[in-house]
C-alpha positions as CSV (number, residue, x, y, z in Angstrom):
1,M,83.1,86.1,131.1
2,K,82.7,84.2,127.8
3,N,79.2,85.5,127.3
4,H,80.4,89.1,127.9
5,K,83.1,88.7,125.2
6,L,80.6,87.1,122.8
7,L,78.1,90.0,123.3
8,L,80.9,92.5,122.7
9,W,82.0,90.8,119.5
10,S,78.5,90.5,118.3
11,L,77.8,94.1,118.8
12,T,81.0,95.1,117.1
13,V,80.3,93.0,114.1
14,A,76.7,94.2,113.9
15,L,77.8,97.9,114.0
16,S,80.5,97.4,111.4
17,G,78.0,95.8,109.1
18,L,75.6,98.6,109.6
19,L,78.3,101.2,108.9
20,F,79.5,99.4,105.8
21,G,75.9,99.3,104.5
22,L,75.4,102.9,105.3
23,D,78.6,103.9,103.5
24,S,77.6,101.8,100.4
25,A,74.2,103.5,100.4
26,V,75.6,107.0,100.7
27,I,78.1,106.3,97.8
28,S,75.3,104.8,95.6
29,G,73.1,107.8,96.3
30,A,75.7,110.4,95.6
31,E,77.4,108.9,92.6
32,Q,75.3,110.7,89.9
33,T,75.8,114.0,91.7
34,I,79.6,113.4,91.9
35,Q,79.7,112.7,88.1
36,K,77.9,115.9,87.3
37,L,79.8,118.0,89.9
38,W,83.2,116.9,88.8
39,H,82.3,116.5,85.0
40,L,83.6,112.9,84.9
41,D,83.4,110.6,81.9
42,N,82.3,107.0,82.3
43,I,85.8,105.6,83.1
44,T,86.7,108.2,85.7
45,H,83.3,108.0,87.2
46,G,83.6,104.2,87.6
47,L,87.1,104.7,89.1
48,A,85.9,107.3,91.6
49,V,83.0,105.2,92.8
50,S,85.0,102.0,93.0
51,I,87.8,103.6,95.0
52,A,85.2,104.9,97.5
53,L,83.7,101.4,97.8
54,Y,87.1,99.7,98.1
55,G,87.8,102.2,100.9
56,T,84.7,101.1,102.8
57,V,85.7,97.4,102.4
58,F,89.3,98.2,103.5
59,G,88.0,100.2,106.5
60,A,85.5,97.4,107.5
61,A,88.2,94.7,107.2
62,F,91.1,96.4,108.9
63,G,89.6,99.3,110.9
64,G,89.4,97.2,114.1
65,F,93.1,96.6,114.1
66,F,93.8,100.3,114.4
67,C,91.2,100.8,117.1
């Protein structure tokens, strides 16, 4: 029984790390397009990207609680 729980937790942590990395890569790849599309200056561009990254951190840290 302990090995089953260990395997489940390991898979959960691995998938959450993968999704966090994927979200970070998508945000990094789209940030220049977002700046051009929404006509953002440097401050609002940084704010928009940082809010998206903070959202991925918050989701990775507390998403399991809601599941």
